[in-house]
N, C-alpha and C positions, 0 to 999 in steps of 0.2 A: 493702386487699390487704396481706398479710404479706410482708416482705422477708427473705430469708435473708442473714444477716450474712456468711456464708462464700461467697456467690455471686461477689463481686468485680465488677470493672467489666465492662461488656458487651464482647463480642468486637468486634474492629475496631481501626482506627487511631485513636489519641488525637492531639489537637492540644495542644501544650505551649508555654508561654513559658519559656525557659531563663534563669535568673538565675545570679549568681556562686556562690550557695550551695545552689541547688536549682531546682526547676521548678514552675510552676503549671499545672494542668490547665485548658485552655480548652474542650476537647471530650473527653468521656469515651471511653475505649477501653482495651484491654489491652496495646497495643504501639505503638511508633513504628518507623520504618525508618531504618537506618543510612545517612547521607548518602554514605559512601564505598563501601560494599559492596551496599547495597540489602536486606540481611537484616533481618527483623523483630527488634526488641529488646523483650522483655517489660518493662513499666514497672518491675517489681520488680528487674530486673537492670540498669537503665540507670544507668551511672556516669560516662559521658564525653559532653560536649557543648560546643558553642561558644556563648557568650553573644553574641558579635559577629555570627556567621553564623546563629544560631538553628537549629543542626543537631545531631543526635544521632549518636554513633559507637558501634559495637559493641565496640571495644577501644581501649586506649591506643595501640597501634601504628597502627591506622587513623586515629585522631584526629591523631597526630603527622604521619603521611604527608599527610593532607588539609590540615593547617594549615601545612605548610612554606611559607616565603616564596618 
């Protein structure tokens, strides 16, 4: 079977392991959900996450609010 290089990951939620400098894909998908707002975040737009809590955030503001002591 031929694969289209431009097809990208399959639709659905990905499962990631978040590290200090990036993330590792544990289950393929094209998005994760923001832990603060619940909105889907396409993997190519994911910039904010917590290594400690293993959560993704849609924006710096949401991450800051969620991680307040």
